[in-house]
TISE-677236 format. One record per atom (N, C-alpha, C): residue number from 1; atom name; z, x, y. Coordinates in steps of 0.2 Angstrom, whole numbers, plus 5000, padded with zeros to 4 digits. Atoms other than C-alpha are relative to their C-alpha. Layout:
<nodes>
(NUM,CA,(Z,X,Y))
...
</nodes>
This chain:
<nodes>
(1,N,(4994,5000,4999))
(1,CA,(4792,4693,4573))
(1,C,(5001,5008,5004))
(2,N,(5000,4993,4995))
(2,CA,(4788,4713,4579))
(2,C,(4998,5000,5006))
(3,N,(5001,5001,4994))
(3,CA,(4782,4708,4595))
(3,C,(5002,4998,5004))
(4,N,(4994,5003,4995))
(4,CA,(4797,4698,4601))
(4,C,(5005,5007,4998))
(5,N,(4994,4994,4999))
(5,CA,(4806,4713,4597))
(5,C,(4997,5006,5005))
(6,N,(5004,4999,4995))
(6,CA,(4794,4723,4607))
(6,C,(5001,5000,5006))
(7,N,(5000,5004,4994))
(7,CA,(4795,4711,4620))
(7,C,(5007,5001,5001))
(8,N,(4993,5000,5001))
(8,CA,(4816,4712,4618))
(8,C,(5001,5006,5003))
(9,N,(4999,4993,5001))
(9,CA,(4816,4732,4618))
(9,C,(4997,5001,5010))
(10,N,(5003,4995,4994))
(10,CA,(4805,4734,4634))
(10,C,(5006,4996,5006))
(11,N,(4993,5004,4992))
(11,CA,(4818,4719,4646))
(11,C,(5003,5005,4998))
(12,N,(4995,4997,4998))
(12,CA,(4831,4728,4640))
(12,C,(5001,5009,5003))
(13,N,(5002,4993,4998))
(13,CA,(4823,4746,4645))
(13,C,(5000,4998,5010))
(14,N,(5001,5000,4994))
(14,CA,(4818,4737,4663))
(14,C,(5007,5000,5001))
(15,N,(4991,5002,4998))
(15,CA,(4838,4731,4664))
(15,C,(5003,5007,5001))
(16,N,(4997,4994,5001))
(16,CA,(4843,4748,4661))
(16,C,(4998,5005,5007))
(17,N,(5002,4997,4994))
(17,CA,(4831,4756,4676))
(17,C,(5002,4997,5005))
(18,N,(4996,5007,4990))
(18,CA,(4838,4740,4690))
(18,C,(5007,5004,4999))
(19,N,(4992,4999,4996))
(19,CA,(4856,4746,4685))
(19,C,(5000,5007,5003))
(20,N,(5000,4993,4999))
(20,CA,(4851,4764,4685))
(20,C,(4999,5001,5008))
(21,N,(5001,5001,4993))
(21,CA,(4843,4761,4702))
(21,C,(5004,4997,5005))
(22,N,(4993,5004,4995))
(22,CA,(4857,4752,4710))
(22,C,(5005,5007,5001))
(23,N,(4995,4996,4999))
(23,CA,(4870,4764,4705))
(23,C,(4998,5007,5003))
(24,N,(5006,4992,4997))
(24,CA,(4858,4780,4712))
(24,C,(5003,4997,5007))
(25,N,(5000,5001,4994))
(25,CA,(4857,4768,4727))
(25,C,(5008,5000,5003))
(26,N,(4992,5002,5000))
(26,CA,(4876,4764,4728))
(26,C,(5002,5007,5000))
(27,N,(4995,4995,5003))
(27,CA,(4881,4782,4724))
(27,C,(4997,5004,5008))
(28,N,(5002,4994,4996))
(28,CA,(4870,4790,4738))
(28,C,(5002,4996,5008))
(29,N,(5000,5002,4994))
(29,CA,(4875,4776,4752))
(29,C,(5009,5002,5000))
(30,N,(4992,4997,5001))
(30,CA,(4894,4784,4747))
(30,C,(5000,5005,5003))
(31,N,(5000,4994,5000))
(31,CA,(4888,4800,4747))
(31,C,(5001,5002,5009))
(32,N,(5004,4998,4994))
(32,CA,(4880,4799,4765))
(32,C,(5007,5002,5006))
(33,N,(4994,5002,4996))
(33,CA,(4898,4794,4775))
(33,C,(5003,5007,4997))
(34,N,(4998,4995,5000))
(34,CA,(4906,4807,4764))
(34,C,(4999,5008,5003))
(35,N,(5005,4997,4996))
(35,CA,(4895,4819,4771))
(35,C,(5002,5003,5007))
(36,N,(4999,4999,4992))
(36,CA,(4897,4818,4788))
(36,C,(5006,4999,5000))
(37,N,(4990,4997,4998))
(37,CA,(4917,4816,4786))
(37,C,(5000,5005,5000))
(38,N,(4997,4993,5002))
(38,CA,(4916,4834,4779))
(38,C,(4998,5003,5005))
(39,N,(5000,4994,4992))
(39,CA,(4907,4841,4798))
(39,C,(5008,4998,5004))
(40,N,(4995,5000,4997))
(40,CA,(4923,4837,4807))
(40,C,(5005,5004,4995))
(41,N,(4995,4997,5004))
(41,CA,(4935,4845,4791))
(41,C,(4996,5008,5001))
(42,N,(5003,4993,4997))
(42,CA,(4923,4861,4795))
(42,C,(5001,5002,5005))
(43,N,(5001,4996,4994))
(43,CA,(4922,4862,4810))
(43,C,(5006,5003,5003))
(44,N,(4992,4995,4998))
(44,CA,(4942,4863,4811))
(44,C,(5002,5004,4997))
(45,N,(4997,4993,5004))
(45,CA,(4941,4878,4800))
(45,C,(5000,5004,5003))
(46,N,(4999,4995,4996))
(46,CA,(4934,4885,4812))
(46,C,(5004,5004,5005))
(47,N,(4991,4997,4995))
(47,CA,(4947,4899,4821))
(47,C,(4998,4996,5009))
(48,N,(5002,5000,4991))
(48,CA,(4947,4893,4842))
(48,C,(5000,5008,5004))
(49,N,(4999,4994,4996))
(49,CA,(4943,4906,4854))
(49,C,(5005,5002,5005))
(50,N,(4993,4995,4996))
(50,CA,(4956,4916,4860))
(50,C,(5001,4998,5009))
(51,N,(4999,5003,4995))
(51,CA,(4961,4910,4877))
(51,C,(4998,5005,5006))
(52,N,(5001,4996,4995))
(52,CA,(4954,4918,4893))
(52,C,(5008,5002,5005))
(53,N,(4992,4995,4996))
(53,CA,(4967,4931,4904))
(53,C,(4998,4996,5005))
(54,N,(4999,5004,4992))
(54,CA,(4972,4921,4919))
(54,C,(4997,5004,5006))
(55,N,(5002,4997,4992))
(55,CA,(4962,4926,4935))
(55,C,(5003,4998,5006))
(56,N,(4995,5002,4995))
(56,CA,(4973,4929,4949))
(56,C,(4994,4995,5006))
(57,N,(5007,5005,4995))
(57,CA,(4968,4914,4964))
(57,C,(5006,5001,5003))
(58,N,(4996,5000,4996))
(58,CA,(4982,4922,4974))
(58,C,(4998,5004,5007))
(59,N,(5006,4996,4996))
(59,CA,(4972,4924,4992))
(59,C,(5007,5007,5003))
(60,N,(4996,4992,4996))
(60,CA,(4978,4940,5003))
(60,C,(5002,4998,5005))
(61,N,(4993,5002,4994))
(61,CA,(4991,4940,5014))
(61,C,(5001,5005,5004))
(62,N,(5001,4997,4994))
(62,CA,(4990,4948,5033))
(62,C,(5006,5002,5003))
(63,N,(4995,5000,4996))
(63,CA,(5005,4956,5042))
(63,C,(4999,5006,5005))
(64,N,(5002,4997,4996))
(64,CA,(5002,4965,5059))
(64,C,(5006,5003,5004))
(65,N,(4994,4998,4997))
(65,CA,(5016,4974,5067))
(65,C,(4998,5004,5008))
(66,N,(5002,4995,4992))
(66,CA,(5017,4982,5086))
(66,C,(5009,5001,4998))
(67,N,(4991,4994,5005))
(67,CA,(5035,4996,5083))
(67,C,(4998,5003,5009))
(68,N,(4998,4994,4996))
(68,CA,(5044,5003,5096))
(68,C,(5005,5004,4997))
(69,N,(4994,4994,5005))
(69,CA,(5051,5020,5089))
(69,C,(5002,5006,5006))
(70,N,(4996,4995,4995))
(70,CA,(5064,5028,5100))
(70,C,(5003,5007,4999))
(71,N,(5000,4997,5003))
(71,CA,(5059,5043,5094))
(71,C,(5005,5007,5003))
(72,N,(4998,4994,4998))
(72,CA,(5068,5061,5095))
(72,C,(4996,5007,4996))
(73,N,(5006,4995,5003))
(73,CA,(5057,5077,5092))
(73,C,(5007,5006,5001))
(74,N,(4997,4992,5000))
(74,CA,(5066,5095,5084))
(74,C,(4998,5003,4997))
(75,N,(5004,4994,5003))
(75,CA,(5061,5108,5078))
(75,C,(4998,5007,5004))
(76,N,(5003,4998,4995))
(76,CA,(5050,5121,5082))
(76,C,(4992,5003,5000))
(77,N,(5008,4998,4999))
(77,CA,(5033,5126,5090))
(77,C,(4997,5005,5001))
(78,N,(5000,4994,4999))
(78,CA,(5023,5141,5090))
(78,C,(4991,4999,5005))
(79,N,(5008,5001,4997))
(79,CA,(5004,5141,5102))
(79,C,(4996,5006,5001))
(80,N,(5003,4993,4999))
(80,CA,(4993,5155,5101))
(80,C,(5005,5007,5002))
(81,N,(4995,4991,5001))
(81,CA,(5001,5172,5106))
(81,C,(5006,4997,5002))
(82,N,(4994,5003,5001))
(82,CA,(5016,5163,5111))
(82,C,(5006,5003,4995))
(83,N,(4994,5001,5005))
(83,CA,(5033,5165,5103))
(83,C,(4999,4993,4997))
(84,N,(4998,5007,5005))
(84,CA,(5038,5152,5091))
(84,C,(5005,4996,5004))
(85,N,(4996,5003,4996))
(85,CA,(5049,5138,5102))
(85,C,(5003,4995,4999))
(86,N,(4997,5005,5000))
(86,CA,(5062,5129,5099))
(86,C,(5000,4994,5004))
(87,N,(5003,5007,4995))
(87,CA,(5059,5110,5107))
(87,C,(5008,4995,4997))
(88,N,(4996,5004,5001))
(88,CA,(5073,5098,5105))
(88,C,(5005,4995,5006))
(89,N,(5001,5006,4997))
(89,CA,(5072,5080,5112))
(89,C,(5002,4995,4999))
(90,N,(4997,5006,5003))
(90,CA,(5084,5068,5109))
(90,C,(4996,4993,5003))
(91,N,(5006,5005,4997))
(91,CA,(5078,5051,5108))
(91,C,(5005,4994,5005))
(92,N,(4998,5002,4993))
(92,CA,(5092,5046,5121))
(92,C,(4998,5001,5009))
(93,N,(5005,4999,4995))
(93,CA,(5081,5054,5132))
(93,C,(4992,4997,5000))
(94,N,(5009,5001,5001))
(94,CA,(5064,5044,5126))
(94,C,(4999,4998,5005))
(95,N,(5001,5005,4992))
(95,CA,(5063,5034,5143))
(95,C,(4998,5006,5005))
(96,N,(5003,4995,4995))
(96,CA,(5061,5050,5153))
(96,C,(4996,5004,4999))
(97,N,(5006,4996,5004))
(97,CA,(5051,5060,5140))
(97,C,(4995,4996,4998))
(98,N,(5005,5002,5003))
(98,CA,(5041,5050,5134))
(98,C,(4993,4997,5004))
(99,N,(5007,5003,4996))
(99,CA,(5024,5048,5144))
(99,C,(4994,4995,4997))
(100,N,(5005,5004,5001))
(100,CA,(5014,5038,5134))
(100,C,(5000,4997,4990))
(101,N,(4996,5001,5005))
(101,CA,(5016,5030,5117))
(101,C,(4996,4993,4998))
(102,N,(5001,5005,5002))
(102,CA,(5007,5016,5106))
(102,C,(5003,5002,4990))
(103,N,(5000,4999,5006))
(103,CA,(5012,5011,5088))
(103,C,(5000,4994,4996))
(104,N,(5002,5004,5004))
(104,CA,(5007,5000,5076))
(104,C,(4998,4999,4993))
(105,N,(5001,5003,5006))
(105,CA,(5004,4993,5058))
(105,C,(4996,4995,4998))
(106,N,(5004,5006,5005))
(106,CA,(4994,4982,5047))
(106,C,(5002,5001,4990))
(107,N,(4999,5001,5006))
(107,CA,(4998,4978,5029))
(107,C,(5000,4994,4997))
(108,N,(5002,5004,5005))
(108,CA,(4990,4968,5017))
(108,C,(5000,4998,4993))
(109,N,(4996,5000,5004))
(109,CA,(4995,4961,5003))
(109,C,(4996,4994,4994))
(110,N,(5000,5005,5006))
(110,CA,(4991,4951,4984))
(110,C,(5008,5000,4996))
(111,N,(4995,5001,5005))
(111,CA,(5001,4948,4969))
(111,C,(5000,5006,4995))
(112,N,(5002,4995,5002))
(112,CA,(4993,4964,4964))
(112,C,(5002,5005,5003))
(113,N,(5001,4993,4996))
(113,CA,(4990,4977,4978))
(113,C,(5001,4998,5006))
(114,N,(5000,5003,4994))
(114,CA,(4993,4979,4994))
(114,C,(4997,5008,5005))
(115,N,(5001,4993,4996))
(115,CA,(4984,4993,5008))
(115,C,(5003,4998,5006))
(116,N,(4998,4998,4995))
(116,CA,(4993,4999,5022))
(116,C,(4996,5004,5004))
(117,N,(5006,4995,4994))
(117,CA,(4987,5007,5039))
(117,C,(5006,5001,5007))
(118,N,(4997,5000,4993))
(118,CA,(4999,5012,5052))
(118,C,(4997,5008,5005))
(119,N,(5002,4996,4995))
(119,CA,(4996,5022,5068))
(119,C,(5005,5000,5005))
(120,N,(4996,4999,4996))
(120,CA,(5007,5032,5080))
(120,C,(4997,5004,5006))
(121,N,(4999,4995,4995))
(121,CA,(5004,5039,5097))
(121,C,(5005,5002,5004))
(122,N,(4995,4997,4997))
(122,CA,(5014,5049,5106))
(122,C,(4999,5006,5006))
(123,N,(5001,4993,4999))
(123,CA,(5017,5061,5119))
(123,C,(5007,5003,5002))
(124,N,(4994,4999,5000))
(124,CA,(5033,5069,5124))
(124,C,(5001,5007,5004))
(125,N,(5003,4993,4997))
(125,CA,(5038,5084,5134))
(125,C,(5006,5001,5003))
(126,N,(4992,4999,4998))
(126,CA,(5055,5092,5138))
(126,C,(4998,5005,5007))
(127,N,(4998,4997,4996))
(127,CA,(5059,5103,5154))
(127,C,(5006,5005,5000))
(128,N,(4992,4998,4999))
(128,CA,(5075,5116,5152))
(128,C,(5001,5006,5002))
(129,N,(4996,4992,4999))
(129,CA,(5082,5132,5157))
(129,C,(5000,5005,4994))
(130,N,(4999,4998,5005))
(130,CA,(5079,5144,5146))
(130,C,(5006,5009,5002))
(131,N,(4995,4994,4998))
(131,CA,(5098,5156,5147))
(131,C,(4999,5006,4999))
(132,N,(4999,4995,5002))
(132,CA,(5093,5170,5139))
(132,C,(4996,5005,5005))
(133,N,(5003,4995,4994))
(133,CA,(5080,5175,5152))
(133,C,(5002,5000,5007))
(134,N,(4995,4999,4993))
(134,CA,(5093,5173,5166))
(134,C,(4997,4994,5005))
(135,N,(5002,5006,4995))
(135,CA,(5089,5155,5171))
(135,C,(4990,4998,5000))
(136,N,(5007,5002,5000))
(136,CA,(5069,5154,5167))
(136,C,(4998,4993,4998))
(137,N,(5001,5008,5002))
(137,CA,(5061,5138,5164))
(137,C,(4992,5000,4995))
(138,N,(5004,5002,5008))
(138,CA,(5053,5131,5148))
(138,C,(4996,4993,5001))
(139,N,(5002,5007,5001))
(139,CA,(5041,5117,5150))
(139,C,(4995,4998,4992))
(140,N,(5005,5001,5007))
(140,CA,(5035,5109,5132))
(140,C,(4998,4992,5001))
(141,N,(5005,5004,5001))
(141,CA,(5023,5096,5129))
(141,C,(4994,4996,4995))
(142,N,(5003,4999,5006))
(142,CA,(5018,5090,5113))
(142,C,(4998,4991,4999))
(143,N,(5002,5009,5000))
(143,CA,(5003,5074,5110))
(143,C,(4999,5002,4994))
(144,N,(5001,5001,5010))
(144,CA,(5003,5067,5091))
(144,C,(4997,4995,5001))
(145,N,(5002,5004,5002))
(145,CA,(4991,5058,5086))
(145,C,(5002,5000,4994))
(146,N,(4999,4998,5006))
(146,CA,(4996,5052,5069))
(146,C,(4998,4992,4997))
(147,N,(5005,5008,5005))
(147,CA,(4983,5038,5054))
(147,C,(5004,5002,4995))
(148,N,(4997,5000,5006))
(148,CA,(4992,5035,5040))
(148,C,(4999,4994,4997))
(149,N,(5004,5003,5003))
(149,CA,(4983,5026,5026))
(149,C,(5003,5001,4991))
(150,N,(4996,5001,5007))
(150,CA,(4989,5019,5009))
(150,C,(4999,4995,4996))
(151,N,(5005,5006,5003))
(151,CA,(4983,5010,4993))
(151,C,(5008,4998,4994))
(152,N,(4993,5003,5004))
(152,CA,(4999,5002,4981))
(152,C,(4999,4996,4996))
(153,N,(5000,5003,5006))
(153,CA,(5001,4994,4965))
(153,C,(5005,4997,4998))
(154,N,(4995,5005,5001))
(154,CA,(5014,4981,4962))
(154,C,(5003,5002,4992))
(155,N,(4998,5001,5008))
(155,CA,(5025,4983,4947))
(155,C,(5006,4996,4998))
(156,N,(4996,5005,5002))
(156,CA,(5034,4970,4936))
(156,C,(5008,5001,5002))
(157,N,(4990,4999,4999))
(157,CA,(5054,4970,4942))
(157,C,(5002,4993,4996))
(158,N,(4995,5007,5004))
(158,CA,(5057,4953,4934))
(158,C,(5004,4994,5005))
(159,N,(4998,5004,4993))
(159,CA,(5062,4945,4951))
(159,C,(4996,4999,5005))
(160,N,(5005,5000,4995))
(160,CA,(5054,4936,4963))
(160,C,(4999,5000,5005))
(161,N,(4998,4999,4993))
(161,CA,(5063,4938,4977))
(161,C,(5002,5008,5000))
(162,N,(5002,4991,5001))
(162,CA,(5060,4960,4974))
(162,C,(4992,5001,4998))
(163,N,(5005,4997,5001))
(163,CA,(5044,4967,4976))
(163,C,(5001,5010,5001))
(164,N,(4998,4992,5001))
(164,CA,(5041,4988,4973))
(164,C,(4994,5000,4997))
(165,N,(5007,4999,4999))
(165,CA,(5026,4995,4973))
(165,C,(4999,5009,5000))
(166,N,(5000,4992,4997))
(166,CA,(5019,5014,4971))
(166,C,(4996,4999,5004))
(167,N,(5004,4999,4997))
(167,CA,(5007,5021,4982))
(167,C,(4997,5007,5001))
(168,N,(5005,4995,4998))
(168,CA,(4995,5034,4988))
(168,C,(4996,4999,5003))
(169,N,(5006,5000,4993))
(169,CA,(4985,5038,5003))
(169,C,(4999,5007,5002))
(170,N,(5000,4993,4998))
(170,CA,(4984,5053,5014))
(170,C,(5001,4997,5009))
(171,N,(4994,5000,4991))
(171,CA,(4993,5055,5033))
(171,C,(4994,5005,5005))
(172,N,(5003,4997,4998))
(172,CA,(4981,5061,5046))
(172,C,(5005,5004,5006))
(173,N,(4997,4998,4994))
(173,CA,(4991,5072,5060))
(173,C,(4993,5005,5005))
(174,N,(5003,4994,4994))
(174,CA,(4983,5080,5076))
(174,C,(5005,4998,5006))
(175,N,(4996,4996,4996))
(175,CA,(4995,5089,5086))
(175,C,(4997,5006,5008))
(176,N,(5000,4994,4995))
(176,CA,(4993,5097,5104))
(176,C,(5007,5001,5004))
(177,N,(4994,4998,4997))
(177,CA,(5005,5107,5111))
(177,C,(4998,5006,5006))
(178,N,(5000,4992,4994))
(178,CA,(5006,5118,5128))
(178,C,(5007,4998,5003))
(179,N,(4993,4998,5000))
(179,CA,(5020,5128,5132))
(179,C,(4998,5003,5005))
(180,N,(5003,4996,4994))
(180,CA,(5023,5135,5149))
(180,C,(5007,5003,5001))
(181,N,(4993,4998,4998))
(181,CA,(5034,5148,5153))
(181,C,(5002,5004,5008))
(182,N,(5000,4996,4993))
(182,CA,(5040,5154,5170))
(182,C,(5005,5005,4999))
(183,N,(4997,4995,5000))
(183,CA,(5049,5170,5171))
(183,C,(5005,4998,5008))
(184,N,(4995,5002,4994))
(184,CA,(5065,5168,5185))
(184,C,(4997,5008,5004))
(185,N,(5003,4996,4994))
(185,CA,(5059,5177,5204))
(185,C,(4993,5002,4997))
(186,N,(5008,4997,5000))
(186,CA,(5041,5179,5197))
(186,C,(4996,4994,5001))
(187,N,(5003,5007,4998))
(187,CA,(5030,5168,5205))
(187,C,(4994,4998,4996))
(188,N,(5004,5002,5005))
(188,CA,(5017,5170,5190))
(188,C,(5006,4997,4993))
(189,N,(4998,5002,5004))
(189,CA,(5019,5160,5175))
(189,C,(4996,5001,4995))
(190,N,(5005,4999,5009))
(190,CA,(5013,5162,5155))
(190,C,(5000,4992,4997))
(191,N,(5000,5008,5001))
(191,CA,(5007,5146,5150))
(191,C,(4993,5000,4994))
(192,N,(5005,4997,5007))
(192,CA,(4997,5143,5134))
(192,C,(4998,4991,4995))
(193,N,(5000,5007,5004))
(193,CA,(4989,5125,5125))
(193,C,(4995,5001,4996))
(194,N,(5005,5001,5008))
(194,CA,(4982,5122,5107))
(194,C,(5000,4995,4996))
(195,N,(5001,5006,5002))
(195,CA,(4977,5106,5100))
(195,C,(4998,5003,4991))
(196,N,(5001,5001,5006))
(196,CA,(4976,5107,5079))
(196,C,(5000,4992,4994))
(197,N,(5002,5007,5004))
(197,CA,(4972,5093,5066))
(197,C,(5002,5003,4994))
(198,N,(5001,4998,5007))
(198,CA,(4975,5092,5047))
(198,C,(5001,4994,4995))
(199,N,(5000,5003,5003))
(199,CA,(4974,5081,5033))
(199,C,(5005,5000,4995))
(200,N,(4996,5002,5004))
(200,CA,(4989,5076,5022))
(200,C,(4997,4997,4995))
(201,N,(4999,5005,5002))
(201,CA,(4988,5068,5005))
(201,C,(5006,4998,4998))
(202,N,(4994,5002,5001))
(202,CA,(5003,5057,5000))
(202,C,(5003,4996,4995))
(203,N,(4999,5003,5005))
(203,CA,(5012,5049,4986))
(203,C,(5006,4996,5002))
(204,N,(4994,5005,4996))
(204,CA,(5025,5036,4990))
(204,C,(5005,4994,4997))
(205,N,(4997,5005,5002))
(205,CA,(5034,5019,4987))
(205,C,(5000,4993,5006))
(206,N,(5000,5005,4996))
(206,CA,(5034,5003,4995))
(206,C,(5006,4994,4998))
(207,N,(4996,5005,5001))
(207,CA,(5050,4990,4994))
(207,C,(5001,4995,5002))
(208,N,(4997,5009,4998))
(208,CA,(5055,4971,4998))
(208,C,(5002,4995,4997))
(209,N,(4993,5007,5007))
(209,CA,(5068,4960,4993))
(209,C,(5006,4995,5007))
(210,N,(4998,5008,4996))
(210,CA,(5072,4943,5000))
(210,C,(5008,4998,5001))
(211,N,(4992,5002,5001))
(211,CA,(5090,4942,5005))
(211,C,(5001,4992,5000))
(212,N,(5001,5008,5001))
(212,CA,(5087,4922,5006))
(212,C,(4993,5000,5005))
(213,N,(5007,5001,4997))
(213,CA,(5073,4914,5015))
(213,C,(5001,5001,5007))
(214,N,(4999,4999,4993))
(214,CA,(5076,4920,5032))
(214,C,(5002,5008,5001))
(215,N,(4998,4993,4999))
(215,CA,(5084,4939,5030))
(215,C,(4997,5001,4994))
(216,N,(5005,4996,5006))
(216,CA,(5074,4953,5020))
(216,C,(5002,5008,5004))
(217,N,(5001,4995,4999))
(217,CA,(5074,4971,5019))
(217,C,(4994,5004,4996))
(218,N,(5005,4998,5003))
(218,CA,(5060,4982,5019))
(218,C,(5004,5008,4999))
(219,N,(5000,4993,4999))
(219,CA,(5058,5002,5014))
(219,C,(4995,5005,4999))
(220,N,(5006,4997,5001))
(220,CA,(5045,5014,5014))
(220,C,(5000,5007,5000))
(221,N,(4999,4993,5000))
(221,CA,(5044,5032,5009))
(221,C,(4994,5004,4998))
(222,N,(5004,4995,5005))
(222,CA,(5032,5046,5002))
(222,C,(5001,5005,5005))
(223,N,(4999,4993,4999))
(223,CA,(5030,5064,5002))
(223,C,(4992,5002,4999))
(224,N,(5003,5001,5001))
(224,CA,(5017,5073,5005))
(224,C,(4996,5007,5003))
(225,N,(5000,4993,4994))
(225,CA,(5005,5090,5012))
(225,C,(4999,5004,4993))
(226,N,(5000,4996,5004))
(226,CA,(5009,5100,4996))
(226,C,(4991,5007,5001))
(227,N,(5006,4996,5000))
(227,CA,(4998,5114,5002))
(227,C,(4994,5000,5002))
(228,N,(5008,5002,4997))
(228,CA,(4981,5104,5007))
(228,C,(5001,5000,5005))
(229,N,(4998,5000,4992))
(229,CA,(4986,5101,5024))
(229,C,(5004,5005,5005))
(230,N,(4995,4998,5000))
(230,CA,(5003,5104,5027))
(230,C,(5002,5002,4994))
(231,N,(4994,4998,5003))
(231,CA,(5016,5114,5020))
(231,C,(5003,4995,4994))
(232,N,(4992,5006,5002))
(232,CA,(5028,5099,5016))
(232,C,(4999,4994,5009))
(233,N,(4999,5005,4995))
(233,CA,(5025,5082,5024))
(233,C,(5003,4994,4997))
(234,N,(4996,5006,5002))
(234,CA,(5037,5067,5023))
(234,C,(5001,4995,5007))
(235,N,(4998,5006,4993))
(235,CA,(5041,5050,5032))
(235,C,(5004,4996,4992))
(236,N,(4996,5004,5004))
(236,CA,(5053,5037,5027))
(236,C,(5001,4995,5005))
(237,N,(4995,5005,4996))
(237,CA,(5060,5020,5035))
(237,C,(5003,4995,4994))
(238,N,(4997,5004,5001))
(238,CA,(5072,5007,5031))
(238,C,(4999,4994,5006))
(239,N,(4997,5005,4995))
(239,CA,(5075,4990,5040))
(239,C,(5002,4995,4998))
(240,N,(4996,5010,5001))
(240,CA,(5084,4973,5041))
(240,C,(4996,4997,5003))
(241,N,(5001,5007,4997))
(241,CA,(5073,4958,5048))
(241,C,(5001,4993,5000))
(242,N,(4999,5006,4999))
(242,CA,(5073,4941,5051))
(242,C,(4994,4995,5001))
(243,N,(5004,5005,5002))
(243,CA,(5062,4926,5046))
(243,C,(5000,4993,5006))
(244,N,(4998,5005,4994))
(244,CA,(5060,4915,5064))
(244,C,(4995,4995,4997))
(245,N,(5007,5009,5003))
(245,CA,(5045,4903,5057))
(245,C,(4996,5005,4993))
(246,N,(5003,4999,5006))
(246,CA,(5035,4905,5043))
(246,C,(4993,5008,5001))
(247,N,(5005,4997,4997))
(247,CA,(5023,4917,5054))
(247,C,(5001,5007,5001))
(248,N,(4997,4995,4993))
(248,CA,(5034,4927,5066))
(248,C,(5007,5003,4997))
(249,N,(4993,4998,5001))
(249,CA,(5048,4938,5061))
(249,C,(5000,5010,5005))
(250,N,(4997,4995,4997))
(250,CA,(5058,4954,5069))
(250,C,(5004,5006,4994))
(251,N,(4998,4995,5004))
(251,CA,(5065,4970,5062))
(251,C,(5002,5007,5001))
(252,N,(4997,4996,4996))
(252,CA,(5075,4983,5067))
(252,C,(5004,5006,4995))
(253,N,(4999,4998,5004))
(253,CA,(5078,4999,5058))
(253,C,(5000,5008,5001))
(254,N,(5001,4991,5000))
(254,CA,(5077,5020,5056))
(254,C,(4996,5003,4997))
(255,N,(5009,4995,5004))
(255,CA,(5061,5032,5052))
(255,C,(5003,5006,5002))
(256,N,(5002,4995,4998))
(256,CA,(5057,5047,5052))
(256,C,(4994,5006,4997))
(257,N,(5005,4999,5004))
(257,CA,(5046,5058,5048))
(257,C,(4998,5011,5002))
(258,N,(5000,4994,5000))
(258,CA,(5044,5077,5045))
(258,C,(4992,5005,4999))
(259,N,(5007,4996,5000))
(259,CA,(5029,5091,5047))
(259,C,(5003,5007,4999))
(260,N,(5000,4992,5000))
(260,CA,(5028,5108,5042))
(260,C,(4993,5003,4998))
(261,N,(5008,4997,5004))
(261,CA,(5010,5116,5045))
(261,C,(5002,5004,5005))
(262,N,(5000,4992,4999))
(262,CA,(5007,5134,5048))
(262,C,(4994,5001,5000))
(263,N,(5008,4999,4999))
(263,CA,(4989,5138,5052))
(263,C,(4998,5008,4996))
(264,N,(5001,4993,5002))
(264,CA,(4980,5152,5043))
(264,C,(5000,5008,5005))
(265,N,(4997,4995,4996))
(265,CA,(4986,5170,5051))
(265,C,(5004,4998,5006))
(266,N,(4996,5001,4995))
(266,CA,(4999,5163,5060))
(266,C,(5003,5006,5004))
(267,N,(4995,4996,4998))
(267,CA,(5008,5180,5066))
(267,C,(4993,5004,5004))
(268,N,(5001,4997,4996))
(268,CA,(4992,5184,5075))
(268,C,(4997,4996,5007))
(269,N,(4999,5005,4995))
(269,CA,(4995,5169,5086))
(269,C,(4997,4992,4999))
(270,N,(5004,5004,5001))
(270,CA,(4987,5153,5077))
(270,C,(5005,4994,5001))
(271,N,(4995,5002,4999))
(271,CA,(4998,5136,5079))
(271,C,(5004,4998,4994))
(272,N,(4993,5002,5006))
(272,CA,(5014,5132,5069))
(272,C,(5004,4995,5005))
(273,N,(4996,5007,4997))
(273,CA,(5023,5117,5070))
(273,C,(5005,4999,4993))
(274,N,(4994,4999,5007))
(274,CA,(5039,5115,5059))
(274,C,(5006,4993,5005))
(275,N,(4994,5003,4998))
(275,CA,(5048,5099,5068))
(275,C,(5001,4991,4995))
(276,N,(4999,5006,5003))
(276,CA,(5056,5081,5063))
(276,C,(4999,4995,5005))
(277,N,(4999,5008,4997))
(277,CA,(5053,5063,5073))
(277,C,(5006,4998,4996))
(278,N,(4997,5004,5005))
(278,CA,(5066,5053,5068))
(278,C,(5004,4995,5007))
(279,N,(4996,5004,4995))
(279,CA,(5076,5037,5079))
(279,C,(4999,4996,4997))
(280,N,(5001,5007,5001))
(280,CA,(5077,5018,5079))
(280,C,(4995,4997,5001))
(281,N,(5007,5003,4999))
(281,CA,(5062,5007,5077))
(281,C,(5003,4992,5000))
(282,N,(5001,5007,5000))
(282,CA,(5061,4989,5085))
(282,C,(4994,4999,4998))
(283,N,(5008,5002,5002))
(283,CA,(5045,4980,5076))
(283,C,(5003,4992,5000))
(284,N,(5002,5007,4999))
(284,CA,(5038,4962,5080))
(284,C,(4994,5001,4995))
(285,N,(5002,4999,5006))
(285,CA,(5028,4957,5065))
(285,C,(4995,4991,5000))
(286,N,(5003,5008,4999))
(286,CA,(5015,4941,5063))
(286,C,(4998,5001,4995))
(287,N,(5003,4999,5005))
(287,CA,(5008,4936,5047))
(287,C,(4995,4993,4999))
(288,N,(5004,5004,4999))
(288,CA,(4994,4928,5045))
(288,C,(4994,5000,4993))
</nodes>
């Protein structure tokens, strides 16, 4: 009887171990998928990386312009020891008094920046009687080379048809003045020639307004000098243009350039140049 009880107890223990092992295996089988299911949930809790700022993909565009500036020249010029002389060449006489000229500009821009380069070369002359000296004759010739460079940053305007940029740059001026004075009834004339150059820092703005898909308005202005080169320098342009094609346009506007330069020791005969150039401008432009 005792042996039968012992055998029965052993059988119960073996059955219990078998049931426990089966439960453990079943639990592990259920736990494995649950653990796998937890991985996406844990990954979902990780915050996403902030998006990178958009990179500008707008390519640079270029515009090459050639223009004619029917400029007048008014002001005062002093050369060496000759007295400061008033000069007045109206643009109505530009074809008569203009001995040579080249004018052009290059504009490069993208959605944020613009680069501007402008070159002017002109030689103007004037011959007139000086009534103060009883019919004496004065010959004046001015040769100018002007190069302006600027970099601009576009400001947000909230309008796709209007661009506005602040600019900073420099303007190089090279001026040669020649004055010849022939007194009345005298075979001997008095003449002097002098060349001077200087560089002016400038600050200004550039604006472009598209009226529609054909017509547009441009405006450019700056001010500079501040005693670095000249005492004061300023230029401005405003014009209306028409797009004949997507690449070719023409424009009509008005431009001025003011320079007030006086070299050191001007009272002893150095160069003096206080003039304003102004007049209508006709431009041809090609975009590429």
